C-alpha positions as CSV (number, residue, x, y, z in Angstrom):
1,M,0.0,-0.2,0.0
2,K,1.2,3.5,-1.1
3,I,1.1,6.1,1.8
4,A,2.3,9.9,1.9
5,A,3.1,12.0,4.4
6,L,3.1,15.5,3.4
7,R,2.2,19.4,3.8
8,P,-1.1,20.1,2.8
9,E,-0.4,22.3,0.0
10,Q,1.5,19.9,-1.8
11,P,0.2,17.6,-4.7
12,T,0.0,13.9,-3.7
13,P,2.2,11.7,-5.8
14,S,1.1,9.6,-8.5
15,G,-0.6,5.8,-7.3
16,V,-1.0,7.2,-3.9
17,D,-3.7,5.5,-2.1
18,H,-4.0,6.9,1.4
19,R,-2.1,10.9,2.2
20,I,-1.4,11.9,5.5
21,S,-1.5,16.0,6.5
22,I,1.6,16.7,9.1
23,F,2.4,19.7,11.1
24,E,-0.2,21.5,9.8
25,G,-3.7,22.5,7.4
26,D,-7.5,23.2,8.2
27,L,-10.2,21.3,8.3
28,G,-11.0,22.2,4.6
29,Q,-7.5,20.6,3.3
30,L,-7.6,17.7,5.6
31,S,-11.2,16.5,4.6
32,R,-9.7,15.5,1.2
33,S,-6.9,13.6,2.7
34,S,-7.1,10.1,4.7
35,G,-5.8,11.6,8.5
36,H,-3.5,13.5,9.9
37,A,-0.9,14.1,12.4
38,G,1.3,16.9,14.5
39,L,-0.7,19.8,14.3
40,S,-0.2,21.5,16.9
41,V,3.4,20.4,17.0
42,A,4.8,23.9,15.9
43,N,2.5,26.3,18.3
44,E,3.4,24.5,21.9
45,L,6.7,24.2,20.8
46,F,7.0,27.9,20.8
47,K,5.4,28.3,24.0
48,W,7.4,26.1,25.9
49,A,10.8,27.7,24.0
50,G,10.7,30.3,21.6
51,R,12.7,29.0,19.6
52,S,12.3,26.6,16.5
53,P,14.1,23.4,16.7
54,S,16.9,21.9,14.1
55,T,15.6,21.3,10.7
56,L,17.2,17.7,11.1
57,A,14.9,17.0,14.0
58,W,11.5,18.5,12.0
59,D,12.4,15.5,9.3
60,F,12.8,12.8,11.6
61,T,9.8,13.9,13.2
62,A,8.0,13.8,9.8
63,L,9.1,10.7,9.3
64,A,8.1,9.4,12.5
65,L,4.6,10.8,12.5
66,G,4.4,9.5,8.8
67,V,5.1,5.9,9.9
68,A,2.6,6.2,13.1
69,G,0.1,7.3,10.7
70,A,1.2,4.8,7.4
71,D,1.2,2.0,10.6
72,R,-2.5,3.0,11.2
73,L,-3.9,3.1,7.7
74,V,-2.2,-0.4,6.8
75,N,-4.7,-2.8,9.1
76,R,-2.7,-6.2,9.0
77,V,-5.5,-8.8,9.1
78,Q,-6.9,-7.3,5.8
79,T,-3.8,-6.8,3.7
80,S,-0.9,-9.2,5.2
81,A,-1.1,-12.7,3.4
82,D,-0.1,-14.3,7.0
83,G,-2.6,-12.0,8.8
84,W,0.9,-10.1,10.6
85,T,3.6,-8.6,7.8
86,R,2.3,-6.2,5.3
87,E,4.4,-4.3,2.8
88,I,3.9,-0.5,3.4
89,D,5.6,1.8,0.4
90,L,6.1,5.6,2.9
91,T,6.7,9.0,0.5
92,V,7.8,11.9,3.0
93,A,8.3,15.1,2.5
94,V,11.9,16.6,4.2
95,S,14.2,19.4,3.6
96,D,17.0,17.6,2.1
97,P,15.2,14.7,-0.5
98,G,18.9,13.2,-1.0
99,R,20.4,12.8,2.1
100,W,17.8,11.0,3.6
101,Q,17.4,9.1,0.0
102,G,21.4,8.0,0.7
103,L,20.3,6.1,3.9
104,R,17.1,5.1,2.9
105,D,17.7,1.2,3.0
106,Q,19.4,2.5,6.9
107,I,16.3,3.3,7.6
108,E,14.2,0.5,6.3
109,Q,15.9,-1.7,7.9
110,M,15.3,-0.2,11.1
111,L,11.8,0.6,10.8
112,S,10.9,-3.6,9.6
113,F,12.8,-4.6,13.2
114,L,10.3,-2.0,15.2
115,T,7.6,-3.4,13.4
116,G,8.0,-6.6,11.6
117,D,7.1,-5.1,7.8
118,F,8.6,-4.4,4.3
119,W,9.1,-1.0,4.0
120,S,9.9,0.6,1.1
121,L,10.7,4.9,1.7
122,G,10.3,7.3,-0.7
123,F,11.9,11.0,-0.2
124,V,10.3,14.5,-1.6
125,E,11.0,18.2,-1.2
126,G,8.7,20.2,1.1
127,G,10.1,19.6,4.9
128,Y,8.4,22.1,7.3
129,H,10.7,24.2,9.0
130,P,8.6,26.9,10.6
131,R,10.1,30.6,11.7
132,P,11.2,31.1,15.3
133,P,8.6,33.1,17.1
134,R,8.7,36.8,16.7
135,Q,9.0,37.0,20.5
136,L,12.1,34.6,21.5
137,A,11.8,33.0,25.0
138,G,14.6,32.8,27.8
139,S,17.2,30.5,27.6
140,R,16.8,26.6,28.4
141,P,19.0,26.0,30.7
142,E,18.8,21.8,31.0
143,T,21.1,19.1,30.8
144,C,19.3,16.7,29.1
145,V,15.9,15.6,27.8
146,A,14.2,12.5,29.6
147,L,10.8,10.6,28.6
148,L,8.0,11.3,30.5
149,S,4.8,8.8,29.6
150,G,2.9,8.2,32.7
151,G,4.1,4.6,33.3
152,L,5.8,3.6,36.2
153,D,9.4,3.1,34.3
154,S,9.8,6.7,33.2
155,L,8.3,7.3,36.7
156,I,11.6,5.8,38.3
157,G,13.9,7.6,36.2
158,A,12.2,10.8,37.1
159,I,12.6,10.5,40.0
160,D,16.6,8.6,40.4
161,M,17.1,12.0,37.8
162,E,16.0,14.4,40.3
163,A,17.5,12.7,43.4
164,S,21.1,12.2,41.9
165,G,20.8,15.7,41.3
166,L,23.7,15.1,38.6
167,E,21.5,16.5,35.7
168,K,18.2,18.8,35.1
169,P,16.5,16.9,32.7
170,A,13.6,18.4,30.3
171,Y,10.8,16.0,30.5
172,V,9.0,15.2,26.8
173,S,5.1,14.0,27.0
174,N,3.3,12.6,24.3
175,R,-0.3,13.6,25.6
176,V,-2.5,11.4,25.5
177,R,-5.9,11.0,26.8
178,G,-5.8,9.4,29.8
179,D,-1.9,10.2,30.7
180,V,-2.0,13.7,30.6
181,A,-3.0,14.2,34.0
182,K,-0.5,12.1,35.2
183,Q,2.2,13.4,33.2
184,E,1.4,16.5,34.6
185,A,0.8,15.5,38.7
186,F,4.8,13.8,38.4
187,A,6.1,16.3,36.8
188,S,4.8,18.9,39.6
189,R,5.7,16.4,42.5
190,L,9.5,16.1,41.2
191,G,9.6,20.3,41.4
192,A,10.1,19.8,37.6
193,G,6.7,21.0,36.5
194,G,8.6,24.3,34.5
195,R,10.8,21.8,32.7
196,L,7.7,19.4,31.1
197,L,7.0,19.9,27.4
198,S,3.6,17.9,26.5
199,L,3.4,17.3,22.9
200,N,0.4,15.4,21.0
201,A,0.6,13.6,17.7
202,D,-3.1,13.4,17.1
203,P,-3.0,10.9,15.1
204,R,-6.0,10.7,13.3
205,T,-7.4,8.6,10.5
206,S,-10.3,8.4,8.2
207,G,-12.1,5.7,6.3
208,V,-10.2,2.5,7.1
209,T,-10.4,0.0,10.6
210,A,-7.3,1.2,11.6
211,E,-4.7,-1.5,12.7
212,I,-4.5,-1.8,16.5
213,S,-0.5,-2.8,17.8
214,Q,0.8,0.1,17.3
215,R,4.4,-1.1,17.5
216,P,6.0,2.3,16.2
217,R,3.6,4.4,18.7
218,S,6.3,5.0,20.7
219,L,8.7,6.6,17.9
220,V,6.9,9.6,17.7
221,F,7.5,9.6,21.6
222,I,11.5,9.8,20.4
223,A,11.1,12.5,17.6
224,F,9.5,14.7,20.1
225,A,12.1,14.4,23.0
226,A,14.4,14.8,19.6
227,L,12.9,18.2,18.7
228,A,13.3,19.3,22.6
229,A,16.9,18.4,22.6
230,T,18.0,20.8,20.2
231,L,15.9,23.8,21.9
232,L,18.2,23.5,24.4
233,D,21.0,26.0,25.1
234,R,23.8,22.6,25.4
235,Y,22.7,22.3,22.1
236,N,22.5,25.3,20.3
237,D,26.0,25.5,22.0
238,G,27.3,22.8,20.0
239,E,27.3,19.9,22.9
240,V,25.4,16.2,22.4
241,V,22.5,16.2,24.4
242,D,21.7,12.6,26.5
243,L,17.9,11.6,25.3
244,H,16.6,9.0,27.9
245,T,14.6,6.4,28.0
246,P,13.7,4.9,31.2
247,E,12.1,1.1,30.7
248,N,13.1,-2.2,32.4
249,G,15.2,-4.6,30.3
250,F,12.4,-7.3,30.2
251,I,10.2,-5.2,28.6
252,S,12.5,-3.8,25.9
253,L,13.8,-7.0,24.2
254,N,10.1,-8.4,24.0
255,I,11.2,-11.8,23.8
256,P,8.2,-13.9,22.5
257,L,6.7,-16.0,25.4
258,T,6.0,-18.4,23.0
259,T,7.1,-20.0,19.6
260,L,3.7,-19.2,18.4
261,R,3.2,-15.5,19.9
262,R,4.2,-14.5,16.1
263,G,3.5,-11.1,16.9
264,S,3.4,-9.0,20.0
265,L,1.2,-5.6,20.8
266,S,4.3,-4.6,22.6
267,T,6.9,-1.7,21.0
268,R,10.1,-2.6,20.4
269,T,11.4,1.3,20.9
270,T,13.9,0.8,23.6
271,H,15.4,-3.0,22.1
272,P,19.2,-2.4,21.9
273,K,19.2,-3.0,18.9
274,F,16.5,-1.0,17.9
275,I,18.5,1.9,20.0
276,E,21.7,0.8,17.8
277,M,20.1,1.4,14.9
278,L,18.4,4.3,15.3
279,Q,21.7,6.0,17.0
280,G,23.5,5.1,13.9
281,L,21.0,7.1,12.4
282,F,21.0,10.4,14.1
283,D,25.1,10.1,13.9
284,N,24.7,10.2,9.9
285,L,22.0,12.8,10.8
286,D,24.6,14.9,12.3
287,L,21.6,15.1,15.2
288,K,23.7,15.8,18.7
289,V,21.4,13.7,20.3
290,R,22.6,10.3,22.5
291,L,20.1,7.9,23.3
292,R,20.0,6.5,26.9
293,N,18.3,3.9,29.0
294,H,20.2,3.1,32.3
295,Y,17.6,0.0,33.0
296,Q,18.3,-1.9,30.0
297,L,20.0,-4.0,32.4
298,K,17.6,-4.1,35.4
299,T,14.1,-6.0,35.7
300,K,11.3,-3.3,36.8
301,G,10.8,-5.1,40.1
302,T,14.7,-3.9,40.6
303,M,13.9,-0.8,39.1
304,M,11.4,-0.3,42.1
305,L,13.9,-1.8,44.5
306,G,17.0,0.2,43.3
307,C,14.3,3.7,43.7
308,R,16.5,6.8,44.7
309,N,13.3,7.9,46.2
310,Q,11.5,4.9,48.4
311,D,8.9,7.9,50.1
312,L,8.0,9.3,46.9
313,L,7.4,6.3,44.5
314,S,5.5,4.6,47.3
315,D,3.1,7.8,46.9
316,L,3.2,8.2,42.8
317,A,3.7,4.5,41.6
318,P,-0.1,3.1,42.2
319,Q,-0.9,6.3,39.7
320,S,1.2,5.4,37.0
321,M,-0.1,3.4,34.4
322,S,1.4,0.6,32.8
323,C,-1.3,-1.4,30.8
324,G,-1.3,-2.5,27.2
325,R,-5.4,-3.2,27.1
326,A,-6.5,-0.1,28.9
327,G,-8.5,0.6,26.6
328,R,-11.7,3.6,27.3
329,S,-11.5,2.6,30.6
330,Y,-7.7,3.7,31.5
331,T,-8.2,0.9,34.3
332,H,-5.6,-1.4,34.1
333,C,-6.9,-4.4,32.9
334,G,-4.9,-6.9,35.6
335,R,-3.9,-9.9,33.6
336,C,-2.4,-8.8,29.8
337,L,1.7,-8.8,30.0
338,P,2.1,-5.4,30.7
339,C,-0.4,-5.7,33.8
340,L,1.9,-9.1,34.9
341,V,5.3,-7.5,34.8
342,R,3.8,-4.9,36.9
343,R,2.2,-6.9,39.5
344,S,5.1,-9.4,39.8
345,S,7.3,-5.8,40.0
346,F,5.3,-4.7,43.6
347,L,5.5,-8.5,44.8
348,K,9.3,-8.2,44.3
349,W,9.3,-4.3,45.9
350,A,7.1,-4.9,48.9
351,G,7.3,-8.4,49.5
352,R,3.4,-9.2,49.4
353,L,0.2,-8.4,46.6
354,D,-1.6,-6.4,48.5
355,A,1.0,-3.7,48.8
356,D,0.3,-3.0,45.0
357,K,-2.7,-0.1,45.7
358,T,-3.0,0.0,41.6
359,V,-6.8,-0.7,40.4
360,Y,-7.2,-3.6,38.5
361,I,-10.2,-5.2,36.6
362,H,-9.2,-8.6,36.3
363,P,-9.0,-9.5,39.8
364,K,-10.3,-6.5,41.9
365,A,-8.3,-5.0,44.6
366,E,-11.2,-6.5,47.1
367,D,-9.9,-10.2,46.2
368,L,-6.7,-9.4,48.2
369,V,-6.9,-9.9,52.3
370,H,-3.6,-9.9,53.7
371,G,-1.3,-10.6,50.8
372,R,-4.3,-13.9,50.2
373,V,-5.6,-14.3,47.5
374,N,-9.0,-15.6,46.8
375,N,-10.2,-17.9,43.7
376,D,-11.1,-15.4,41.5
377,F,-7.3,-15.6,39.7
378,H,-8.2,-19.1,39.5
379,G,-11.5,-18.1,37.0
380,K,-11.5,-18.2,33.4
381,A,-11.6,-14.1,33.2
382,F,-7.5,-14.5,34.6
383,A,-6.3,-17.6,34.7
384,E,-7.2,-18.5,30.8
385,Y,-6.2,-15.0,29.6
386,D,-4.1,-15.5,26.7
387,D,-1.1,-13.7,27.9
388,V,-1.3,-15.7,31.6
389,M,-1.5,-18.8,30.0
390,Q,1.3,-18.7,27.6
391,V,3.7,-16.5,30.4
392,L,2.8,-19.8,32.3
393,T,4.0,-22.0,28.6
394,A,7.1,-19.7,28.9
395,L,8.0,-20.6,32.8
396,N,7.0,-24.2,31.7
397,F,9.4,-24.1,28.9
398,V,12.7,-22.9,30.6
399,E,11.8,-25.1,33.7
400,R,12.3,-28.2,31.0
401,N,14.7,-26.6,28.8
402,G,16.7,-23.8,30.0
403,P,16.9,-20.2,29.4
404,R,19.1,-20.7,26.1
405,R,16.7,-22.6,24.4
406,W,13.8,-20.2,25.0
407,T,15.5,-17.1,24.3
408,G,16.9,-18.8,21.2
409,A,17.5,-16.8,18.5
410,H,16.3,-13.3,20.2
411,I,19.7,-13.1,22.2
412,T,22.9,-14.3,20.9
413,T,26.2,-12.3,20.3
414,S,26.3,-12.1,16.7
415,H,22.8,-10.1,17.3
416,L,23.3,-8.5,20.5
417,G,27.7,-7.7,20.6
418,I,29.1,-8.8,24.2
419,D,26.2,-8.2,26.2
420,A,24.2,-11.3,25.0
421,E,24.8,-13.3,28.6
422,A,23.8,-10.2,30.8
423,Y,20.6,-9.2,28.5
424,R,19.6,-13.4,28.8
425,N,19.7,-13.2,32.4
426,V,17.5,-10.0,32.6
427,A,15.2,-11.4,30.5
428,V,14.9,-14.8,32.3
429,E,14.8,-12.7,35.4
430,G,11.9,-10.9,34.5
431,L,10.2,-14.0,33.8
432,K,10.9,-15.5,36.7
433,E,9.5,-12.2,38.5
434,I,6.2,-13.4,36.9
435,G,6.6,-16.9,38.0
436,D,6.7,-15.7,41.6
437,F,3.8,-13.8,40.9
438,L,1.6,-16.4,39.7
439,E,3.0,-19.0,42.4
440,L,1.5,-16.8,44.9
441,T,-1.7,-16.4,43.4
442,G,-2.3,-20.5,43.2
443,L,-1.8,-20.5,39.5
444,R,2.2,-22.5,39.2
């Protein structure tokens, strides 16, 4: 399927099936497109910093918005022969098409790793780089940029950075309905409300059944952080700016639980291989941004145990969001893989189930009494849920065959270098944490 991510005034190339308008446009113009994304980004950046990001950062964000929009427009079940792998032809408007065309193969491989699809990219003139606002704001003295999603991992990352006092981060949030209040509350409690930049991609598609997996969704989040990085005084002084993407190693590695788990709804945006590929792209673009994840070799449980401000973590952790299936309820389902990782991390942190004050749908909080559980964990709604059963299958496989057979080709020295054994250890330890949780529920 052919898709173009362009500014509204640009002509649509021949043969394009869907068009995504990026960065600007009114409803009249957008009514003739298949979708839009990022319409409010420039104005929000100007309010925050009073200056315009670098042209390269705008181009990278155009690519990210185009990829996210194309991902939504191409439904896996309806378009792929195997129900998962798609072929997506995407054209993106950038400021220097020749430079981006020279990096096309590298970017296509990176996107294929991220989404599991075959990407074919093209670049045309028309990149977005708006004039800076007439009235410039003050300086942006922050020393780095860090993602603050409203999730538990990014919360711990922010708490640790503020507690250490070694950095003064600018926090970047991808404003998603249901997470905004958490992001603002966390920044406020950290004393960093004035350092929070909240942006909204607001991707909209029309006339199609949207794809729900959204594996490249966090690419836009990183793009927003790259925009913010180029606004800092440090970047404009010619220095490299660190971009922190705090996420536990178990979720980051995203090892399929079983051989039948062909496609995962979890993003691979912080996978060490993807980070390596993305850093290579930044370096080739001379974009002075360095990607960091200090928790790559930690499980979520060890992140909680090692958090530098335990009182603040105890207060804010229950308000964070981890669920991959929260939908419109904005409530943790309690049984998807991210929820299982969350519940097991609270258990490792506190040593008992009822220390987790998160509201879950399956089972509800009132089913926990002094660390013990009733039989609702054994009912079909939880015990026979797909993710729960696959975790149990994975645990059984590791017990019978060992961790190397389970991680298989997903963690090898040729794939991940000299750190392969450390990555394998965090993957196995993360699975074991969930096993400890399921054992306490009586399911294992």
